[in-house]
N, C-alpha and C positions, 0 to 999 in steps of 0.2 A: 268500241267504236267511239270516236271523238264527236261530240255534238257539233263542233264547228265544221268538221269535215262533212257531217251529215247535212247540215244546212246548206253548205256550198254545193254539195252534190244534188240536192233537191232543186236548187235554183237552176243548175245546169240542165237537169232533166226537164224542168218546166219550160225553159227557154227552147230546148230542142223540140218539144211538142208544139209550142207556139209557132216555131218556124215551119214544122210539118203542116200545120193547119193553114198557115199563110200560103204555102206552096199550093195546096189544094184549091184555095180561093183564087190565087193568081192564075192558075192554069185552068180555071173553070172546070174542075173535075167533080162538080157537084151532081148528084143524082136527081135531087129535087129540093124544093124549098124547105122541107123538114130537115134535111141534112144540113142545109145552110144555118137554120136556126139552132140546131144542135151544136154545130161547130162554133158559132158565135157565143153560145152559152158556155162552152168549154173554154174558149179564150177568156171570157170574163172571169170565170172561176179560177183559172190558172193565174190571171193577173192579180186577183185578190190574195191568193195563197203566196205568190211570189213576193208581193209587197209586205205581207206579214212576216215572212222569213227575213227579208231585208231589214225590216224594223228591229227584229230580234237581234240580228247581227250588229246593227248600228248601236243598239243598246249596250252591247258588250257584256260586261260582267256585273251590271247593275242588278240589284235584287228587285224582285217584284213580289206580288202576292203568291206566286207559284214557285219561287226559288230562282236560282241563277242558272240559266241554260248552259252557259259556256263552262261552268265548273261542274256540271253534271248533277246538280241538286234540283233540277226541275221537277215539279209535281210533288215535292216533299214538303210536308208541313213544317212551318217554323214554330219553334217552341220558345217561349220566353222563360228566362231563368226564374225559378221560384225564389221569392225572398224568404229568408230564414224566419221561421216562426219563433217568437220569443216567449 
């Protein structure tokens, strides 16, 4: 599985869920205030995750502390070449 495909797929799934929640709110299909608070919290969490994924995609193939996500090296430790001991 390609990391780029996975990121794009996650963004689509998040958007679909945000739309579903939006329809519940617009159609006034709430059971009570607790459900409203729950849905608002879910929208906030989805927004945060979506933004993080978009930032990863914008970053492209730049390396960070955890590797390069688009080349499949994410979460791998980087090792510095050892200098020859004389």
